[in-house]
C-alpha positions in Angstrom: -55.0 -19.0 33.1 -53.8 -20.8 37.0 -56.8 -20.9 39.6 -54.0 -18.6 41.7 -53.9 -15.6 38.3 -57.9 -15.7 38.4 -58.2 -13.5 42.0 -55.2 -12.2 43.9 -55.3 -11.8 47.0 -52.3 -9.6 49.3 -52.9 -8.1 52.8 -50.5 -5.7 54.5 -49.5 -5.2 58.1 -52.1 -3.0 58.9 -54.6 -6.1 58.1 -55.9 -4.9 55.2 -56.6 -7.4 52.5 -57.4 -6.9 48.5 -59.3 -8.9 47.2 -58.8 -8.7 42.9 -60.5 -10.6 40.3 -57.9 -11.1 37.7 -59.5 -11.8 34.6 -59.5 -7.8 32.5 -59.1 -9.3 29.1 -63.1 -10.3 29.9 -63.8 -7.7 32.0 -63.5 -9.9 34.9 -66.5 -11.6 33.4 -67.2 -14.8 35.7 -67.0 -18.4 35.4 -66.6 -21.5 37.0 -62.8 -21.2 37.3 -62.8 -17.2 38.6 -65.8 -18.6 41.1 -64.0 -21.5 42.5 -60.6 -19.4 42.7 -63.0 -16.0 44.4 -63.8 -19.4 47.1 -60.7 -19.8 47.7 -59.5 -16.4 48.3 -61.7 -15.8 50.8 -61.4 -18.7 52.5 -57.4 -17.5 52.6 -58.6 -14.0 54.5 -60.7 -16.4 57.1 -57.8 -17.3 58.0 -55.4 -14.2 58.9 -55.8 -13.9 62.1 -55.3 -9.8 62.4 -57.4 -9.3 58.9 -59.4 -5.7 59.7 -60.8 -4.8 56.6 -61.3 -6.6 53.2 -61.1 -4.0 49.8 -62.7 -6.1 46.8 -61.9 -4.4 43.3 -61.5 -5.4 39.7 -58.3 -6.0 37.3 -58.9 -3.7 33.7 -61.4 -1.7 33.0 -64.1 -3.1 34.7 -64.9 -4.3 38.0 -67.0 -6.9 37.1 -68.9 -7.4 34.0 -71.2 -10.2 35.9 -71.3 -13.8 34.2 -68.9 -14.9 31.2 -71.9 -14.6 28.6 -69.3 -15.9 25.9 -68.9 -19.0 28.3 -72.4 -19.5 29.1 -73.8 -19.4 25.5 -70.2 -22.3 24.7 -72.8 -24.5 26.4 -75.5 -25.4 24.5 -78.0 -27.6 25.9 -75.4 -28.2 29.2 -75.5 -25.0 30.1 -78.5 -25.7 33.0 -75.7 -27.8 35.0 -72.7 -25.1 33.9 -74.9 -22.7 35.5 -75.8 -25.2 38.5 -72.3 -25.0 39.4 -71.5 -21.9 38.8 -74.2 -20.5 41.2 -73.1 -22.4 43.9 -69.6 -21.4 43.6 -71.6 -17.6 43.6 -73.8 -18.5 47.0 -70.4 -19.5 48.9 -68.5 -17.1 47.7 -71.3 -14.2 48.8 -72.4 -16.0 52.2 -68.2 -16.1 52.9 -68.5 -11.9 52.5 -71.3 -11.3 54.1 -69.8 -13.9 57.2 -66.6 -12.5 57.2 -66.0 -11.1 60.6 -63.5 -7.9 58.5 -65.8 -5.6 56.5 -66.0 -5.3 53.6 -65.4 -2.8 51.2 -66.6 -2.6 47.1 -64.3 -0.5 45.1 -65.7 0.0 41.9 -65.0 1.3 38.8 -66.4 0.2 34.7 -69.3 -1.2 35.3 -70.6 -3.8 37.9 -73.0 -5.8 36.6 -75.4 -9.4 37.0 -74.5 -11.6 39.8 -71.0 -11.4 39.9 -70.8 -8.0 39.6 -74.3 -6.0 40.9 -74.5 -9.0 43.5 -71.2 -8.5 44.6 -72.0 -5.0 45.3 -74.8 -5.8 47.1 -73.5 -8.3 49.3 -70.1 -5.8 50.4 -70.6 -3.5 53.6 -69.7 -0.4 52.4 -69.6 0.8 48.4 -66.7 3.5 46.9 -67.7 3.9 43.5 -65.7 6.2 41.2 -68.1 9.2 39.2 -68.0 7.2 35.9 -68.9 4.1 37.3 -72.3 2.0 36.5 -74.4 -1.0 37.7 -76.9 -3.4 35.7 -78.6 -6.2 37.6 -79.2 -7.5 34.0 -80.6 -11.4 34.8 -84.2 -10.3 33.0 -82.8 -8.9 29.9 -80.6 -12.7 29.1 -83.9 -14.5 30.4 -82.6 -15.7 33.8 -83.6 -14.0 36.9 -81.5 -12.6 39.9 -79.0 -14.5 42.1 -76.0 -13.5 44.3 -79.0 -13.1 47.0 -79.9 -10.1 45.2 -83.8 -10.8 46.0 -82.8 -10.4 49.4 -80.7 -7.8 49.7 -81.2 -5.3 46.7 -84.6 -4.3 48.1 -83.1 -4.1 51.7 -80.6 -1.4 50.2 -82.9 0.4 47.7 -86.7 -0.5 48.9 -89.0 -3.0 47.0 -90.6 -0.7 44.4 -86.9 0.4 43.4 -85.4 -3.2 43.8 -88.8 -4.8 41.0 -87.7 -1.4 38.7 -84.1 -2.4 38.3 -84.4 -6.4 38.7 -87.5 -5.9 35.9 -86.3 -2.7 33.5 -82.7 -3.5 34.2 -81.6 0.3 34.0 -78.3 1.1 33.9 -77.6 3.1 36.5 -74.8 5.6 37.0 -73.0 6.1 39.9 -74.5 9.4 41.2 -78.2 7.5 41.0 -77.2 4.3 42.5 -75.9 6.8 45.6 -79.2 8.8 45.5 -80.7 4.9 45.7 -78.4 3.7 48.4 -77.0 1.2 46.7 -73.4 3.0 47.1 -71.7 4.5 50.8 -70.2 7.6 48.1 -68.9 8.8 45.1 -66.0 9.8 44.1 -64.0 11.2 41.2 -62.8 8.5 39.1 -58.8 9.5 39.9 -59.9 9.6 43.4 -61.0 6.2 44.0 -57.8 4.5 45.2 -57.2 6.8 47.6 -60.9 7.3 49.1 -60.7 3.3 49.1 -57.9 3.6 51.5 -58.7 6.3 53.3 -61.9 3.9 54.1 -59.8 0.5 54.5 -57.5 2.7 56.6 -60.1 4.3 59.0 -61.7 0.7 59.5 -58.1 -0.8 60.3 -57.9 2.1 63.0 -61.1 0.6 64.7 -62.4 -1.7 67.5 -62.2 -5.5 65.6 -64.5 -7.0 67.7 -66.9 -4.3 68.0 -66.9 -4.1 64.2 -67.7 -7.7 63.6 -70.4 -7.3 66.1 -71.6 -4.3 64.7 -71.7 -5.7 61.0 -72.8 -9.3 62.3 -75.8 -7.6 63.8 -77.1 -5.4 61.0 -76.9 -8.1 58.3 -78.6 -10.5 61.0 -82.2 -8.9 60.5 -81.9 -10.1 56.8 -78.6 -13.0 56.7 -80.6 -15.4 57.1 -82.9 -15.3 55.0 -80.0 -14.8 52.4 -78.5 -17.9 52.7 -82.5 -19.7 52.9 -83.1 -17.5 49.5 -79.5 -18.4 47.8 -80.8 -22.4 47.0 -83.6 -21.5 45.3 -82.3 -18.5 43.1 -79.7 -21.0 42.2 -82.8 -23.4 41.2 -84.4 -21.1 39.0 -81.7 -19.9 37.1 -80.3 -23.3 36.6 -84.1 -23.2 35.3 -84.1 -20.8 32.9 -80.8 -21.5 31.5 -82.7 -23.7 29.8 -85.2 -22.6 27.6 -84.8 -20.5 24.3 -85.2 -17.1 26.0 -81.9 -18.1 27.7 -80.3 -18.4 24.7 -81.3 -15.7 22.8 -80.4 -13.7 25.2 -77.2 -15.0 25.5 -77.1 -14.3 22.2 -78.4 -11.0 21.6 -76.0 -10.0 24.1 -72.7 -11.8 22.6 -74.5 -9.6 19.0 -75.3 -6.3 20.5 -78.9 -6.2 19.7 -82.3 -6.6 21.2 -83.5 -9.8 22.1 -86.2 -11.3 20.4 -88.4 -13.6 23.7 -91.0 -16.3 22.4 -91.5 -17.3 26.2 -90.2 -21.1 25.2 
């Protein structure tokens, strides 16, 4: 698919932007072309002079299933180099959303997993989720480490103990569970997700843009610099781990729908 088709962006007359991941056949799994396209669209949002709010969502059955494990597995011994590039693009996408003056709403259905899905949820200002949505960190399940800034954002959102549990044991969280621990803003019936998201975006669009931008900046300021400082170390660690036998085993196990057998190599 051409880059411009992988991520869609439109802005209405109120200044509400809709940023949509558009790889539904791959559950919006993230590879380098998708991440590059996502960065381009985020930068396009910056050029909108009257931007009031940005809604981030995914086309198809899932918000985002994380990294594209089939693409990762196909790289073989070249995977560390590929992930070095992929995580670099993911870093600048996360930074772009965090630094965007307009509030970012993640509208989540289906699965939000890995750095691409779970990580973008953690980087959003507000999160509206359908009742049937599921959330999964998943990095250590495939012999990797968390990225997308979640080693900073997730502990801040849910607390260190819960963040460690999520990251080390990889539970699949229901929307109700994610709401209870503070990961989400609100949960709505599946058929009301679109309206609830639009209502929230409209409320933000009617607000004072400079006041909302300043509030967002101040709220993130306490950890924003730490997120940016942590991103390069996350990327280095993910790239390093992706060259291990355990990482190859983890990816193969996910594709084979079986439990992995890790050896520590």
